[in-house]
CHARMM-style PDB file with segment names, atoms N, HN, CA, C and O in Angstrom:
ATOM      1  N   MET     1       0.864   5.811  -6.074  1.00  0.00      PROA
ATOM      2  CA  MET     1       1.352   4.589  -6.702  1.00  0.00      PROA
ATOM      3  C   MET     1       0.395   4.154  -7.804  1.00  0.00      PROA
ATOM      4  O   MET     1      -0.813   4.382  -7.743  1.00  0.00      PROA
ATOM      5  N   GLU     2       0.957   3.545  -8.771  1.00  0.00      PROA
ATOM      6  HN  GLU     2       1.938   3.359  -8.821  1.00  0.00      PROA
ATOM      7  CA  GLU     2       0.129   3.031  -9.845  1.00  0.00      PROA
ATOM      8  C   GLU     2      -0.593   1.766  -9.398  1.00  0.00      PROA
ATOM      9  O   GLU     2      -0.112   1.026  -8.539  1.00  0.00      PROA
ATOM     10  N   LEU     3      -1.730   1.540  -9.985  1.00  0.00      PROA
ATOM     11  HN  LEU     3      -2.121   2.141 -10.682  1.00  0.00      PROA
ATOM     12  CA  LEU     3      -2.524   0.354  -9.661  1.00  0.00      PROA
ATOM     13  C   LEU     3      -1.738  -0.922  -9.914  1.00  0.00      PROA
ATOM     14  O   LEU     3      -1.826  -1.868  -9.131  1.00  0.00      PROA
ATOM     15  N   GLN     4      -0.976  -0.960 -10.987  1.00  0.00      PROA
ATOM     16  HN  GLN     4      -0.904  -0.192 -11.623  1.00  0.00      PROA
ATOM     17  CA  GLN     4      -0.200  -2.153 -11.330  1.00  0.00      PROA
ATOM     18  C   GLN     4       0.847  -2.454 -10.248  1.00  0.00      PROA
ATOM     19  O   GLN     4       1.069  -3.618  -9.917  1.00  0.00      PROA
ATOM     20  N   ILE     5       1.482  -1.432  -9.703  1.00  0.00      PROA
ATOM     21  HN  ILE     5       1.301  -0.486  -9.972  1.00  0.00      PROA
ATOM     22  CA  ILE     5       2.480  -1.622  -8.647  1.00  0.00      PROA
ATOM     23  C   ILE     5       1.814  -2.185  -7.392  1.00  0.00      PROA
ATOM     24  O   ILE     5       2.356  -3.083  -6.749  1.00  0.00      PROA
ATOM     25  N   ILE     6       0.650  -1.663  -7.047  1.00  0.00      PROA
ATOM     26  HN  ILE     6       0.209  -0.933  -7.569  1.00  0.00      PROA
ATOM     27  CA  ILE     6      -0.080  -2.146  -5.875  1.00  0.00      PROA
ATOM     28  C   ILE     6      -0.491  -3.601  -6.078  1.00  0.00      PROA
ATOM     29  O   ILE     6      -0.367  -4.417  -5.165  1.00  0.00      PROA
ATOM     30  N   GLN     7      -0.978  -3.923  -7.268  1.00  0.00      PROA
ATOM     31  HN  GLN     7      -1.079  -3.260  -8.010  1.00  0.00      PROA
ATOM     32  CA  GLN     7      -1.398  -5.293  -7.549  1.00  0.00      PROA
ATOM     33  C   GLN     7      -0.234  -6.275  -7.442  1.00  0.00      PROA
ATOM     34  O   GLN     7      -0.437  -7.429  -7.067  1.00  0.00      PROA
ATOM     35  N   GLN     8       0.959  -5.843  -7.758  1.00  0.00      PROA
ATOM     36  HN  GLN     8       1.125  -4.905  -8.062  1.00  0.00      PROA
ATOM     37  CA  GLN     8       2.139  -6.706  -7.653  1.00  0.00      PROA
ATOM     38  C   GLN     8       2.498  -6.994  -6.199  1.00  0.00      PROA
ATOM     39  O   GLN     8       3.188  -7.974  -5.919  1.00  0.00      PROA
ATOM     40  N   LYS     9       2.045  -6.165  -5.282  1.00  0.00      PROA
ATOM     41  HN  LYS     9       1.485  -5.369  -5.510  1.00  0.00      PROA
ATOM     42  CA  LYS     9       2.362  -6.335  -3.867  1.00  0.00      PROA
ATOM     43  C   LYS     9       1.343  -7.212  -3.137  1.00  0.00      PROA
ATOM     44  O   LYS     9       1.512  -7.502  -1.953  1.00  0.00      PROA
ATOM     45  N   ILE    10       0.294  -7.632  -3.833  1.00  0.00      PROA
ATOM     46  HN  ILE    10       0.158  -7.396  -4.795  1.00  0.00      PROA
ATOM     47  CA  ILE    10      -0.718  -8.505  -3.247  1.00  0.00      PROA
ATOM     48  C   ILE    10      -0.313  -9.957  -3.513  1.00  0.00      PROA
ATOM     49  O   ILE    10      -0.129 -10.369  -4.658  1.00  0.00      PROA
ATOM     50  N   PHE    11      -0.181 -10.711  -2.433  1.00  0.00      PROA
ATOM     51  HN  PHE    11      -0.331 -10.376  -1.503  1.00  0.00      PROA
ATOM     52  CA  PHE    11       0.206 -12.117  -2.530  1.00  0.00      PROA
ATOM     53  C   PHE    11      -0.926 -12.983  -2.012  1.00  0.00      PROA
ATOM     54  O   PHE    11      -1.724 -12.549  -1.181  1.00  0.00      PROA
ATOM     55  N   GLU    12      -0.992 -14.205  -2.507  1.00  0.00      PROA
ATOM     56  HN  GLU    12      -0.344 -14.558  -3.182  1.00  0.00      PROA
ATOM     57  CA  GLU    12      -1.976 -15.152  -1.999  1.00  0.00      PROA
ATOM     58  C   GLU    12      -1.243 -16.185  -1.158  1.00  0.00      PROA
ATOM     59  O   GLU    12      -0.394 -16.924  -1.657  1.00  0.00      PROA
ATOM     60  N   ILE    13      -1.580 -16.227   0.114  1.00  0.00      PROA
ATOM     61  HN  ILE    13      -2.270 -15.627   0.519  1.00  0.00      PROA
ATOM     62  CA  ILE    13      -0.962 -17.154   1.050  1.00  0.00      PROA
ATOM     63  C   ILE    13      -2.064 -17.961   1.705  1.00  0.00      PROA
ATOM     64  O   ILE    13      -2.936 -17.404   2.372  1.00  0.00      PROA
ATOM     65  N   ARG    14      -2.029 -19.275   1.518  1.00  0.00      PROA
ATOM     66  HN  ARG    14      -1.320 -19.728   0.976  1.00  0.00      PROA
ATOM     67  CA  ARG    14      -3.032 -20.185   2.078  1.00  0.00      PROA
ATOM     68  C   ARG    14      -4.457 -19.757   1.733  1.00  0.00      PROA
ATOM     69  O   ARG    14      -5.357 -19.838   2.570  1.00  0.00      PROA
ATOM     70  N   GLY    15      -4.653 -19.307   0.514  1.00  0.00      PROA
ATOM     71  HN  GLY    15      -3.922 -19.242  -0.166  1.00  0.00      PROA
ATOM     72  CA  GLY    15      -5.978 -18.935   0.053  1.00  0.00      PROA
ATOM     73  C   GLY    15      -6.432 -17.543   0.452  1.00  0.00      PROA
ATOM     74  O   GLY    15      -7.554 -17.150   0.130  1.00  0.00      PROA
ATOM     75  N   GLN    16      -5.589 -16.784   1.148  1.00  0.00      PROA
ATOM     76  HN  GLN    16      -4.678 -17.102   1.409  1.00  0.00      PROA
ATOM     77  CA  GLN    16      -5.923 -15.420   1.563  1.00  0.00      PROA
ATOM     78  C   GLN    16      -5.063 -14.429   0.783  1.00  0.00      PROA
ATOM     79  O   GLN    16      -3.864 -14.647   0.611  1.00  0.00      PROA
ATOM     80  N   LYS    17      -5.663 -13.358   0.320  1.00  0.00      PROA
ATOM     81  HN  LYS    17      -6.638 -13.181   0.461  1.00  0.00      PROA
ATOM     82  CA  LYS    17      -4.893 -12.306  -0.333  1.00  0.00      PROA
ATOM     83  C   LYS    17      -4.347 -11.381   0.762  1.00  0.00      PROA
ATOM     84  O   LYS    17      -5.093 -10.911   1.621  1.00  0.00      PROA
ATOM     85  N   VAL    18      -3.045 -11.131   0.715  1.00  0.00      PROA
ATOM     86  HN  VAL    18      -2.439 -11.513   0.017  1.00  0.00      PROA
ATOM     87  CA  VAL    18      -2.404 -10.321   1.749  1.00  0.00      PROA
ATOM     88  C   VAL    18      -1.454  -9.304   1.132  1.00  0.00      PROA
ATOM     89  O   VAL    18      -0.941  -9.483   0.027  1.00  0.00      PROA
ATOM     90  N   ILE    19      -1.238  -8.225   1.890  1.00  0.00      PROA
ATOM     91  HN  ILE    19      -1.654  -8.079   2.787  1.00  0.00      PROA
ATOM     92  CA  ILE    19      -0.203  -7.244   1.580  1.00  0.00      PROA
ATOM     93  C   ILE    19       0.623  -7.109   2.848  1.00  0.00      PROA
ATOM     94  O   ILE    19       0.068  -6.937   3.933  1.00  0.00      PROA
ATOM     95  N   PHE    20       1.925  -7.184   2.728  1.00  0.00      PROA
ATOM     96  HN  PHE    20       2.377  -7.324   1.846  1.00  0.00      PROA
ATOM     97  CA  PHE    20       2.800  -7.101   3.897  1.00  0.00      PROA
ATOM     98  C   PHE    20       2.763  -5.711   4.513  1.00  0.00      PROA
ATOM     99  O   PHE    20       2.519  -4.715   3.832  1.00  0.00      PROA
ATOM    100  N   ASP    21       3.012  -5.670   5.820  1.00  0.00      PROA
ATOM    101  HN  ASP    21       3.210  -6.480   6.372  1.00  0.00      PROA
ATOM    102  CA  ASP    21       2.930  -4.407   6.546  1.00  0.00      PROA
ATOM    103  C   ASP    21       3.887  -3.357   6.003  1.00  0.00      PROA
ATOM    104  O   ASP    21       3.540  -2.177   5.959  1.00  0.00      PROA
ATOM    105  N   PHE    22       5.078  -3.759   5.589  1.00  0.00      PROA
ATOM    106  HN  PHE    22       5.360  -4.718   5.625  1.00  0.00      PROA
ATOM    107  CA  PHE    22       6.035  -2.771   5.081  1.00  0.00      PROA
ATOM    108  C   PHE    22       5.592  -2.194   3.737  1.00  0.00      PROA
ATOM    109  O   PHE    22       5.923  -1.053   3.416  1.00  0.00      PROA
ATOM    110  N   ASP    23       4.847  -2.972   2.949  1.00  0.00      PROA
ATOM    111  HN  ASP    23       4.578  -3.900   3.210  1.00  0.00      PROA
ATOM    112  CA  ASP    23       4.307  -2.451   1.696  1.00  0.00      PROA
ATOM    113  C   ASP    23       3.159  -1.476   1.962  1.00  0.00      PROA
ATOM    114  O   ASP    23       3.051  -0.447   1.295  1.00  0.00      PROA
ATOM    115  N   LEU    24       2.306  -1.797   2.931  1.00  0.00      PROA
ATOM    116  HN  LEU    24       2.393  -2.633   3.473  1.00  0.00      PROA
ATOM    117  CA  LEU    24       1.222  -0.870   3.290  1.00  0.00      PROA
ATOM    118  C   LEU    24       1.776   0.418   3.884  1.00  0.00      PROA
ATOM    119  O   LEU    24       1.269   1.503   3.602  1.00  0.00      PROA
ATOM    120  N   ALA    25       2.812   0.300   4.704  1.00  0.00      PROA
ATOM    121  HN  ALA    25       3.224  -0.582   4.934  1.00  0.00      PROA
ATOM    122  CA  ALA    25       3.439   1.486   5.280  1.00  0.00      PROA
ATOM    123  C   ALA    25       3.990   2.386   4.170  1.00  0.00      PROA
ATOM    124  O   ALA    25       3.843   3.607   4.230  1.00  0.00      PROA
ATOM    125  N   ALA    26       4.613   1.796   3.177  1.00  0.00      PROA
ATOM    126  HN  ALA    26       4.732   0.804   3.129  1.00  0.00      PROA
ATOM    127  CA  ALA    26       5.124   2.573   2.042  1.00  0.00      PROA
ATOM    128  C   ALA    26       3.989   3.233   1.277  1.00  0.00      PROA
ATOM    129  O   ALA    26       4.122   4.368   0.819  1.00  0.00      PROA
ATOM    130  N   LEU    27       2.873   2.529   1.136  1.00  0.00      PROA
ATOM    131  HN  LEU    27       2.764   1.607   1.508  1.00  0.00      PROA
ATOM    132  CA  LEU    27       1.711   3.078   0.448  1.00  0.00      PROA
ATOM    133  C   LEU    27       1.185   4.329   1.164  1.00  0.00      PROA
ATOM    134  O   LEU    27       0.801   5.309   0.526  1.00  0.00      PROA
ATOM    135  N   TYR    28       1.175   4.274   2.510  1.00  0.00      PROA
ATOM    136  HN  TYR    28       1.486   3.477   3.028  1.00  0.00      PROA
ATOM    137  CA  TYR    28       0.706   5.408   3.306  1.00  0.00      PROA
ATOM    138  C   TYR    28       1.822   6.395   3.629  1.00  0.00      PROA
ATOM    139  O   TYR    28       1.596   7.397   4.308  1.00  0.00      PROA
ATOM    140  N   GLU    29       3.026   6.108   3.138  1.00  0.00      PROA
ATOM    141  HN  GLU    29       3.209   5.295   2.586  1.00  0.00      PROA
ATOM    142  CA  GLU    29       4.194   6.977   3.318  1.00  0.00      PROA
ATOM    143  C   GLU    29       4.527   7.218   4.785  1.00  0.00      PROA
ATOM    144  O   GLU    29       4.771   8.351   5.198  1.00  0.00      PROA
ATOM    145  N   VAL    30       4.535   6.138   5.570  1.00  0.00      PROA
ATOM    146  HN  VAL    30       4.337   5.217   5.234  1.00  0.00      PROA
ATOM    147  CA  VAL    30       4.943   6.187   6.978  1.00  0.00      PROA
ATOM    148  C   VAL    30       5.894   5.026   7.240  1.00  0.00      PROA
ATOM    149  O   VAL    30       6.007   4.107   6.429  1.00  0.00      PROA
ATOM    150  N   GLU    31       6.573   5.076   8.377  1.00  0.00      PROA
ATOM    151  HN  GLU    31       6.481   5.822   9.036  1.00  0.00      PROA
ATOM    152  CA  GLU    31       7.445   3.973   8.751  1.00  0.00      PROA
ATOM    153  C   GLU    31       6.593   2.761   9.142  1.00  0.00      PROA
ATOM    154  O   GLU    31       5.450   2.909   9.575  1.00  0.00      PROA
ATOM    155  N   THR    32       7.153   1.589   8.986  1.00  0.00      PROA
ATOM    156  HN  THR    32       8.081   1.469   8.634  1.00  0.00      PROA
ATOM    157  CA  THR    32       6.436   0.357   9.314  1.00  0.00      PROA
ATOM    158  C   THR    32       6.024   0.347  10.781  1.00  0.00      PROA
ATOM    159  O   THR    32       4.911  -0.066  11.107  1.00  0.00      PROA
ATOM    160  N   LYS    33       6.897   0.791  11.655  1.00  0.00      PROA
ATOM    161  HN  LYS    33       7.801   1.127  11.390  1.00  0.00      PROA
ATOM    162  CA  LYS    33       6.602   0.825  13.091  1.00  0.00      PROA
ATOM    163  C   LYS    33       5.385   1.706  13.381  1.00  0.00      PROA
ATOM    164  O   LYS    33       4.515   1.329  14.165  1.00  0.00      PROA
ATOM    165  N   VAL    34       5.329   2.852  12.763  1.00  0.00      PROA
ATOM    166  HN  VAL    34       6.036   3.159  12.126  1.00  0.00      PROA
ATOM    167  CA  VAL    34       4.208   3.784  12.952  1.00  0.00      PROA
ATOM    168  C   VAL    34       2.915   3.175  12.414  1.00  0.00      PROA
ATOM    169  O   VAL    34       1.858   3.295  13.034  1.00  0.00      PROA
ATOM    170  N   PHE    35       3.007   2.524  11.266  1.00  0.00      PROA
ATOM    171  HN  PHE    35       3.865   2.426  10.763  1.00  0.00      PROA
ATOM    172  CA  PHE    35       1.831   1.882  10.681  1.00  0.00      PROA
ATOM    173  C   PHE    35       1.288   0.797  11.606  1.00  0.00      PROA
ATOM    174  O   PHE    35       0.083   0.734  11.848  1.00  0.00      PROA
ATOM    175  N   ASN    36       2.172  -0.058  12.124  1.00  0.00      PROA
ATOM    176  HN  ASN    36       3.152  -0.007  11.927  1.00  0.00      PROA
ATOM    177  CA  ASN    36       1.744  -1.133  13.020  1.00  0.00      PROA
ATOM    178  C   ASN    36       1.137  -0.591  14.309  1.00  0.00      PROA
ATOM    179  O   ASN    36       0.180  -1.169  14.824  1.00  0.00      PROA
ATOM    180  N   GLN    37       1.666   0.494  14.837  1.00  0.00      PROA
ATOM    181  HN  GLN    37       2.443   0.964  14.419  1.00  0.00      PROA
ATOM    182  CA  GLN    37       1.085   1.119  16.028  1.00  0.00      PROA
ATOM    183  C   GLN    37      -0.325   1.614  15.734  1.00  0.00      PROA
ATOM    184  O   GLN    37      -1.226   1.459  16.559  1.00  0.00      PROA
ATOM    185  N   SER    38      -0.514   2.200  14.579  1.00  0.00      PROA
ATOM    186  HN  SER    38       0.218   2.326  13.909  1.00  0.00      PROA
ATOM    187  CA  SER    38      -1.836   2.695  14.198  1.00  0.00      PROA
ATOM    188  C   SER    38      -2.844   1.558  14.091  1.00  0.00      PROA
ATOM    189  O   SER    38      -3.989   1.697  14.520  1.00  0.00      PROA
ATOM    190  N   VAL    39      -2.423   0.445  13.523  1.00  0.00      PROA
ATOM    191  HN  VAL    39      -1.493   0.332  13.175  1.00  0.00      PROA
ATOM    192  CA  VAL    39      -3.308  -0.708  13.395  1.00  0.00      PROA
ATOM    193  C   VAL    39      -3.691  -1.225  14.779  1.00  0.00      PROA
ATOM    194  O   VAL    39      -4.858  -1.531  15.023  1.00  0.00      PROA
ATOM    195  N   LYS    40      -2.727  -1.323  15.679  1.00  0.00      PROA
ATOM    196  HN  LYS    40      -1.779  -1.075  15.481  1.00  0.00      PROA
ATOM    197  CA  LYS    40      -3.014  -1.817  17.028  1.00  0.00      PROA
ATOM    198  C   LYS    40      -3.987  -0.903  17.762  1.00  0.00      PROA
ATOM    199  O   LYS    40      -4.841  -1.378  18.509  1.00  0.00      PROA
ATOM    200  N   ARG    41      -3.864   0.397  17.554  1.00  0.00      PROA
ATOM    201  HN  ARG    41      -3.170   0.783  16.947  1.00  0.00      PROA
ATOM    202  CA  ARG    41      -4.723   1.363  18.251  1.00  0.00      PROA
ATOM    203  C   ARG    41      -6.111   1.464  17.633  1.00  0.00      PROA
ATOM    204  O   ARG    41      -7.052   1.909  18.289  1.00  0.00      PROA
ATOM    205  N   ASN    42      -6.242   1.056  16.384  1.00  0.00      PROA
ATOM    206  HN  ASN    42      -5.478   0.694  15.851  1.00  0.00      PROA
ATOM    207  CA  ASN    42      -7.513   1.206  15.660  1.00  0.00      PROA
ATOM    208  C   ASN    42      -7.929  -0.093  14.985  1.00  0.00      PROA
ATOM    209  O   ASN    42      -8.266  -0.090  13.801  1.00  0.00      PROA
ATOM    210  N   LYS    43      -7.910  -1.195  15.713  1.00  0.00      PROA
ATOM    211  HN  LYS    43      -7.636  -1.197  16.675  1.00  0.00      PROA
ATOM    212  CA  LYS    43      -8.196  -2.509  15.132  1.00  0.00      PROA
ATOM    213  C   LYS    43      -9.528  -2.567  14.406  1.00  0.00      PROA
ATOM    214  O   LYS    43      -9.646  -3.270  13.403  1.00  0.00      PROA
ATOM    215  N   GLU    44     -10.526  -1.852  14.881  1.00  0.00      PROA
ATOM    216  HN  GLU    44     -10.430  -1.281  15.696  1.00  0.00      PROA
ATOM    217  CA  GLU    44     -11.851  -1.918  14.275  1.00  0.00      PROA
ATOM    218  C   GLU    44     -11.867  -1.300  12.885  1.00  0.00      PROA
ATOM    219  O   GLU    44     -12.800  -1.565  12.127  1.00  0.00      PROA
ATOM    220  N   ARG    45     -10.896  -0.502  12.518  1.00  0.00      PROA
ATOM    221  HN  ARG    45     -10.137  -0.287  13.134  1.00  0.00      PROA
ATOM    222  CA  ARG    45     -10.855   0.141  11.207  1.00  0.00      PROA
ATOM    223  C   ARG    45     -10.180  -0.706  10.135  1.00  0.00      PROA
ATOM    224  O   ARG    45     -10.276  -0.402   8.946  1.00  0.00      PROA
ATOM    225  N   PHE    46      -9.499  -1.765  10.553  1.00  0.00      PROA
ATOM    226  HN  PHE    46      -9.420  -2.012  11.519  1.00  0.00      PROA
ATOM    227  CA  PHE    46      -8.745  -2.589   9.615  1.00  0.00      PROA
ATOM    228  C   PHE    46      -9.350  -3.991   9.543  1.00  0.00      PROA
ATOM    229  O   PHE    46      -9.743  -4.556  10.564  1.00  0.00      PROA
ATOM    230  N   PRO    47      -9.422  -4.548   8.332  1.00  0.00      PROA
ATOM    231  CA  PRO    47      -9.896  -5.928   8.222  1.00  0.00      PROA
ATOM    232  C   PRO    47      -8.868  -6.895   8.786  1.00  0.00      PROA
ATOM    233  O   PRO    47      -7.693  -6.549   8.906  1.00  0.00      PROA
ATOM    234  N   GLU    48      -9.289  -8.079   9.126  1.00  0.00      PROA
ATOM    235  HN  GLU    48     -10.244  -8.360   9.029  1.00  0.00      PROA
ATOM    236  CA  GLU    48      -8.355  -9.062   9.702  1.00  0.00      PROA
ATOM    237  C   GLU    48      -7.354  -9.563   8.706  1.00  0.00      PROA
ATOM    238  OT1 GLU    48      -6.508 -10.391   9.043  1.00  0.00      PROA
TER     239      GLU     48
END
């Protein structure tokens, strides 16, 4: 993905910059369900 496309997917909500799970899943080319399972299993690897 181009940097500009990724930057468009970053939103600021209540002063925090966030990317939605379905956008991150698309970035990693996996289903959203699979991405969320990976995050749950490896919480220490992902920022809050």
